[in-house]
Structures are given as structure tokens and as C-alpha cells.
N, C-alpha and C positions, 0 to 999 in steps of 0.2 A: 527400310528402317525409318522409324518416326523420329524427326528432328526436334520435336517439342520437348521441353523440360518437364519433368514431373513436378507437381506441387510440393512434394516432400523435398526434392532436390533444391528447388528454389528457396524454400524455407531454411534449409540447412545452410545454403550459401549466404542468405541474408543474415542469419544469426552469426555465422562464422566471421563474416566481414564487419558487421556492425558492433558486435559485443565488445571488442577491445576499445573502440572509440567511446561507447556509452559508459563502460565501466570506469574509464579513467577520468571522465568528465572533460578532459582536454580533447580537442578535435571533435567535439560533438557535431555530427554532420548536419543536424537540424538547427543548431544555434537557438533552440527554443528557450524561452523563459518559462519556468514551471507555472502550471495552473495550480493555484493554492486552493485546497479544500480543507476545512477544519471540521473535525468531529469531536464532540465532547463525550467523554465516557462517564456517564452519570452527571449529577449536578451537586450543588452545594447542600441540597436537602437529602442527599444520599439516594436519589431515585436510581433504579436499575434500568437504564435505557441508553441507547446511543442517540445522540442529537446532532444531525439528523440520522434516521435509521434506514434511509434509502439513499444510495449513492450511485451516480452515473459517471462513467468515464468513456473516452473515445480512444480507440487504438491509435498508436503512433504519437500521442501527445505525452509530454513530460509533465508529471504531477508531483506536487509536494503535498502529501496527506499529513496534516498537522493533527496529532492526537493529543487532546488536552484532557486531563483528569482533574476537575475541580472538586471531586468528592473526597470524603475522609478515608476512603479505602482504595486499595489497588484494584485495577481492572485489566482484562486482556482484550485485545482487538485481534480476533482470530477468524480467518476465512480461508479454508483450503482452496476453494475455487479461485479466489483472487490471487493467492500465492502461486498458483499454477498458470495463471493467465497474464502475468506481468514479468517484465525484466526489471529487477530491482537494481537501481543505481547505488543506493545507500540508505541506511537508517542513520539519522543523526540525532545526537542528544546534546542540548545546549545548556550552558550554565546560567546563573542568575542574570548576567548582563547580556545574554543572547549569544555569547561567544561559544563556538563549538567546542565540546569537551571530548567527544569521540564519535567515530563513524563505524558502522558495521556494514560489511558488504557480503553479498551472496544471497542464497535463497532464504526468504523469510516466511515462516508459517504463522507466527503470531508475535505480537508485541505486548509486553507487560508495561503498564504505565502506573507508577506509584502515585499516591495521593499528592495532589497539587503539582504533579509533574507534567512534562510535555515531551513528545517525541515526534520526529519528522520522518516519514517514509517517502523517499523519492523513487518513483518508478515510471515505466512506460508500459501501458497495456499492449500486449502482442496477440491476444486471442479474444474473440467476442464470446459473450455468453451472459446468462443471468444466474446468479449464485445466491441461493437462499440460505447460506450457511454462515453468515456473519453472526458471531456470538462472543460472549465473555465466558471463558471456560472455568471460571471459579464456581465451585459447587453452589447451586441454587440460583445463580445470577441469570442463566439462560431461562430457567423455568419461571422466573419472575419477570421476564420480558426483555432481557438484554440481548436482543437479536436484531437482525436487519437483513436487507437485500442489497446486492451489488449488481449493476448491469454495466457491461462493457459493449459498446457499439462499434 
């Protein structure tokens, strides 16, 4: 009989044991401060682009992805590849003074950010890959260049 653990079993054990600690925020085994990355969804001149449009992350690090929409219209930040490759700790919406108004927990597929709004997506990448599926899903925005690439190492 082979005494080695299968990679699937090891992944299951890691996720089962770490998920409650990461989800609660308390007892975070890594005690990491988040790495802040800011992405602008469009600009004041109503350009249809992500700034920057290429994002890189490392597995095992805690990130706070700050999505800022300075444009006069709403935009979506959507990447199926990213959503399947990260453990989401929370999405947080802050009020005018920076005080948290609400948190959303669970699997996130896309985030809508209203004009002049800001959202924070806190996550830990758990799977490597390159995802060329970052887009704004509002009709016409992707076709006009609101796309990007995400790499997780």
C-alpha cells in the first residue's frame, strides 16, 4: 500500500482546515497585511478601459483589490478565471468617511461599481494561471477595449 497522500486529498485538507480561519478574519494563520492593488474602471473622460489592464498576483498572499470608478457611468469588474482561482475573504463597501458600510462574503463572479464609487475585494489566490477574461460586461464596453489579463503565480 502506498503511504503518500494524493494531491487532491492534500488540497481538500488544506481548504477544510484553513477556510474557517480565513473567512472569519480572526485567527488568520498568516497574520498578513494585505497587498493593496488599485484598478481604475474607466476615467474622468469616460474612457472604456481598466487602468492597469494587466494584473499579477501570487498564491498564498492576501490582497485588497481596490476598484475605483472615476467615470460618469457604472462598470463591472468580471473575470471567471480569477473568481475560480481565489478564496474570497470579503468584498467591502465603504461610506464617504471610509467607514465600512457592508461586507459581502462568498464566491464573487463580478463586481459592479457605480459612478464615483469604490469597492474592495479581499482575497487569497489559491490556484495559478493566466486569465484573459477580465472584462466589463456592460453592452459595448468589452468591444471598445474594456478588457484585461490576470496572472497568478
